[in-house]
N, C-alpha and C positions, 0 to 999 in steps of 0.2 A: 524312657527306654533309650538304648543306644542307637537303634535304627532310625528313631525319629529325631535323635540330635544330627546325625549324618544327614538327614533330608532337609533339616532345616537350613534357611537360607540365613548367611551372615548378615548382622545388622549393617546398614549403610553407614559410611563414615560419616562423622559430625560436619553439618553444613551442606550436605549434598545427598542425594538420592541415588541409589543403583538404578541404571536404566530397567524399565520393565517391572520395577518393585512399586505395585499399585496398591499394596496393603494399606488399608484404611485411608485411601486418597479418594477425596470426593470433590466435587465441582466446588463446593463452597469453601473448601480449604485451598484452593488454588488462587493465588494472586499473580499479577503480570507487571513487569517493569519493562517499558518500551525504551530502548536505547537509541533508537532513530528511525523516523519517517521520511519516506522520500518519495513524492508525486512530481511527474513531469509529462511533457509532451515531447516525443522524439519524432523527427521528420527524416524521411527518405525521399530523395527525387529520382525518379525512374524515367529514361528517355523512352518515349512511345512513339508511333508513327504521326501522332498530332502534336508532338511537342513533348516538353517536360511536364511530369505529373507528380505531385507532391501527396505521398502517403504518409498520415501522422497516426502515431499510436500513443494512448495514455498508458505511462508506466507507473508502477507502484511497487515500492520495496519497503520493508519494516523489518527491524532487527529486536528481537525482545528476549526476556529472561521470563521464566516461570517458577514460582517458589510455592511449596508446600508446607504451611506453617512455619514460614521463615527458611525453610530448608531449599537450596537450588535443585530443581528438577532437571537432570541432565541426561542427555542421550535419549530420550524418549521419541518413539515414532509419533509424529503428530501430523495432521492434515487440517485443512480449513476449507470452510464454504464462505463465499463472499457474498453480502447481501448490500444493498443500495437504497437510499432514500434521498428525496429531494425535499428541502425544508423540514417541515414537522411530521412530513407523511410517515406512515408506517413502512418498516422496512420490507423489502421484496428480494427475492433471491436473483443475482444476477447470471444470466443465462451464460453457459460456458465456463462459470466458475464455481461450480457445486463441488468440485474435490480438487482444491490446490494443494501441491505439495509443500511441505515446510522442511527445511534443511536444518540439521542440528550441527552446530559448530563444536570443535573440540574444547572451545572454552566454557560450554554450557550454554550458549546463547542460541538463539533459533533465528533463523530467516525464512521471510515469505516474499515472493515476487510474481507478478503478473502483469500482463499488458494485453490490450485489446484496441482495435482500431478505434481511433477517436469518436467517430459517429456513432459507436455503440457505447460510448462513455460519456454520458451526459454529466453536466455539473452537479454536485452533490456530495454525499456522505457515503463512503464505501467503508463497510466493516466487515474484517475477516474474523470469522468465528471458528476459533480454534479447538479442536478435540483431539483426543488422543486415537490414533488410526485403529479402525475397526469397532470404535465404540460409539455410542450416539449420545449427544448431550454437549454442549459447549462448556468449556472450562475456563476460557477466558476470551478476550475480544480486544481486536486493535482497530481504531476509527482512522481512516486516511480521506483526506478532503481532495476533490478534483474541481477545477472550475475551467470550463471552456471560455477563452479570451473573447470579448465582443468585437475586439478590433484585431484582425489577423494582419499578418505581413503586407500583403498586397493593399490593405485599406490603409495601413500605416504609411505607405508610399504615396497615396492619394492625399491623405491628411496633411502629410508633411509639405506636399506640393502647393496645397491650399494655404496653408499658414504662411509658407514662404512668399505666395503671392499677395498675400494680405499685407504681409509686413512691407514688401517693396512698394505696393500701392500707398500704404500709409507714410513712406518715408518720401515718396514722389510727392504726395499731396501736401507735405509740409514744406518742400523746397520752393521758394518763391524765384521765378526767375528775375534776373536783374535787369534793369532797363537800359 
């Protein structure tokens, strides 16, 4: 009928899907391409009454594209939940990261970023489980790895001093005084 034709949405252009067009979209049909993953530790120094205090945060950022049967999924509202595991343990939800926003870029890619104080971010695998906003079920996931260094800056200074002292001792012990 004519009314039915007017109500019908036009088909998406070849190679992309129209935002909000979830017809026949199932989690099994969605694939992900990771364009970049970045993890690091950022430090800030704060002056307190007792001296300088260093605050560290673990920073995670990833850029990705989603596809449905080879067609780019562009402009969808997405969200993510972050889970964590150490080694081969089971994943557990990461407190404070149950609903992380995902930004849609004009190029069709998406970006997720989050940061937490380093003492709340132990070494391990952090996985962002991506879903369509307002819907249950993960359609894709991105793994990001974080490791807390065993030797921090203050420890490096002490270690460097010890190594230099040992080298100086070795050099002095090899030099024979002339008679």
